[in-house]
C-alpha positions as CSV (number, residue, x, y, z in Angstrom):
1,M,0.0,-0.1,-0.1
2,N,1.3,3.4,-0.7
3,I,0.6,6.8,1.0
4,T,-2.0,7.7,-1.6
5,N,-4.0,4.5,-0.7
6,A,-3.5,5.0,3.0
7,K,-4.8,8.4,2.8
8,D,-7.9,7.4,0.7
9,V,-8.7,4.6,3.3
10,M,-8.3,6.9,6.3
11,L,-10.5,9.5,4.7
12,K,-13.2,6.8,4.2
13,M,-12.8,5.6,7.7
14,R,-13.3,9.2,9.0
15,C,-16.6,9.4,7.1
16,H,-17.6,6.1,8.7
17,Q,-17.1,3.8,5.5
18,R,-15.5,0.7,6.6
19,Y,-12.9,-1.3,4.9
20,N,-11.6,-4.8,6.0
21,P,-9.3,-4.7,9.1
22,K,-6.2,-5.8,7.2
23,T,-6.6,-2.8,4.8
24,E,-7.1,-0.4,7.6
25,D,-4.2,-1.8,9.5
26,E,-2.0,-1.2,6.2
27,A,-3.3,2.2,5.9
28,F,-2.4,3.1,9.5
29,K,1.0,1.4,9.1
30,E,1.8,3.6,5.9
31,A,0.5,6.8,7.5
32,I,2.7,6.1,10.7
33,F,5.8,5.4,8.5
34,T,5.2,8.6,6.6
35,L,4.7,10.8,9.7
36,N,7.8,9.4,11.2
37,K,9.7,10.6,8.2
38,Q,8.5,14.2,9.2
39,I,10.0,14.1,12.8
40,G,13.6,15.3,12.7
41,I,16.2,13.0,13.9
42,N,19.8,14.2,14.6
43,P,22.4,12.7,12.3
44,E,25.5,11.0,13.1
45,L,28.7,12.9,12.9
46,V,31.3,11.0,10.8
47,A,34.2,13.4,10.2
48,N,35.0,16.9,9.2
49,S,35.3,17.3,5.4
50,Y,38.7,17.7,3.9
51,L,37.0,19.3,0.7
52,R,35.9,22.4,2.6
53,K,36.8,23.9,5.7
54,H,33.5,24.5,7.4
55,H,31.6,21.4,6.2
56,Q,31.1,18.4,8.3
57,I,30.1,14.9,7.0
58,Y,27.1,13.1,8.8
59,I,25.3,9.8,8.2
60,C,21.5,9.5,8.0
61,P,20.4,7.6,11.2
62,V,17.7,5.7,9.3
63,C,19.4,4.8,6.0
64,K,23.0,5.2,6.9
65,R,24.0,7.4,3.9
66,I,26.1,10.3,3.9
67,I,24.8,13.9,4.3
68,I,26.7,17.1,4.2
69,K,25.5,19.5,6.8
70,K,23.8,22.5,6.0
71,F,22.7,21.6,2.5
72,N,20.1,19.0,3.5
73,C,16.8,19.3,5.6
74,Y,15.9,15.9,4.5
75,C,17.9,12.8,3.5
76,N,18.1,12.7,-0.2
77,H,18.1,8.8,-0.1
78,C,15.2,8.0,2.4
79,G,13.5,11.2,2.9
80,Q,13.9,11.3,6.6
81,K,13.8,14.8,8.0
82,I,17.0,15.7,9.6
83,D,17.2,17.8,12.8
84,W,20.5,19.7,12.9
85,G,19.6,21.0,16.5
86,E,20.5,24.6,15.8
């Protein structure tokens, strides 16, 4: 199930139109997964960059891919919101 389908199921549930419990459960799981991506998580500092003096290299805590500080509010790979704590 994708987020569009999950949204449709949840909207119909809100209007008291019922789906089967398995479909409703999948809709809620997709919605929770998507909402969790919008909650900022602090990245893991790996090292200071040798390329530029004031850049540090971080790793996304979800997908473990490299993020360069200040350029990304979200991970380019998994879409997780990054909280730089500033």
